C-alpha positions as CSV (number, residue, x, y, z in Angstrom):
1,M,116.2,109.3,153.6
2,T,116.4,110.5,157.1
3,S,116.8,114.1,158.1
4,I,117.2,116.1,161.3
5,Y,115.5,119.5,161.8
6,F,117.0,122.2,164.0
7,S,116.2,125.9,164.0
8,D,117.9,127.6,166.9
9,A,120.9,125.4,166.9
10,T,124.1,126.2,165.0
11,L,126.6,123.9,163.3
12,K,129.8,124.1,165.3
13,S,132.0,121.7,163.5
14,F,132.1,118.6,161.4
15,S,134.7,116.0,160.4
16,A,135.0,112.8,158.4
17,A,137.3,109.8,158.5
18,T,137.5,106.6,156.5
19,K,138.8,103.4,157.9
20,G,138.5,99.9,156.4
21,G,136.1,100.9,153.7
22,K,133.7,102.6,156.1
23,S,133.3,106.3,156.5
24,T,132.4,108.1,159.7
25,I,131.0,111.6,159.7
26,K,131.0,113.5,163.1
27,I,128.8,116.6,163.4
28,E,128.8,118.9,166.4
29,I,125.7,121.1,166.9
30,E,125.5,123.8,169.5
31,T,122.3,125.2,171.1
32,A,121.5,127.3,174.1
33,D,117.8,126.1,174.2
34,R,117.3,122.9,176.2
35,Y,114.0,122.2,174.4
36,Q,115.8,122.4,171.0
37,M,118.4,120.0,172.4
38,A,115.7,117.6,173.5
39,S,114.0,117.8,170.2
40,I,117.3,116.9,168.3
41,L,118.0,114.1,170.7
42,N,114.5,112.7,170.2
43,Q,114.9,112.8,166.4
44,L,118.2,111.0,166.7
45,D,116.7,108.4,169.0
46,E,113.9,107.8,166.4
47,I,116.4,107.4,163.7
48,E,118.4,104.9,165.7
49,A,115.2,102.9,166.5
50,E,114.2,102.8,162.8
51,Q,117.7,101.5,161.9
52,K,117.6,98.8,164.6
53,A,114.2,97.7,163.4
54,A,115.4,97.5,159.8
55,K,118.4,95.3,160.9
56,T,116.4,92.9,163.1
57,P,115.7,89.8,161.1
58,R,112.1,88.9,160.9
59,K,111.1,85.4,161.7
60,A,109.5,83.5,158.9
61,P,106.0,82.2,159.6
62,S,106.1,78.6,160.7
63,R,105.3,76.1,158.0
64,K,103.1,74.0,160.3
65,T,99.5,74.3,159.4
66,E,97.2,75.2,162.1
67,A,95.1,72.0,162.4
68,P,91.9,72.4,164.3
69,L,92.0,70.9,167.8
70,L,90.1,67.6,168.0
71,A,87.6,67.0,170.8
72,L,88.8,63.8,172.5
73,P,86.9,62.0,175.3
74,A,88.3,62.3,178.8
75,P,90.7,59.4,179.7
76,L,89.2,56.5,181.7
77,K,89.7,56.6,185.4
78,Q,92.5,54.4,186.7
79,I,90.7,52.5,189.5
80,S,92.6,49.5,190.7
81,F,90.4,46.3,191.4
82,H,91.5,44.1,194.3
83,G,88.9,41.3,193.9
84,D,85.9,40.6,196.1
85,D,86.7,41.5,199.7
86,H,83.3,40.3,201.0
87,D,84.0,37.7,203.6
């Protein structure tokens, strides 16, 4: 469960609405301290990041087995031969 801590701020108002089976709660918090405001905003940002990380689908590991690389000899040089040019 996620919570938000605020000490010097006061709850100004709140409201709720339901639409299409989903409910939205709006909370208005008032503070005169800029640092308290920054702290609350940081907490909200962390909550949002956690929720986005939880929604992001994780890729399943590939089913390919990691085969060891084989050491192959270098390819032969492609030198063209034009016959004996010793005249």
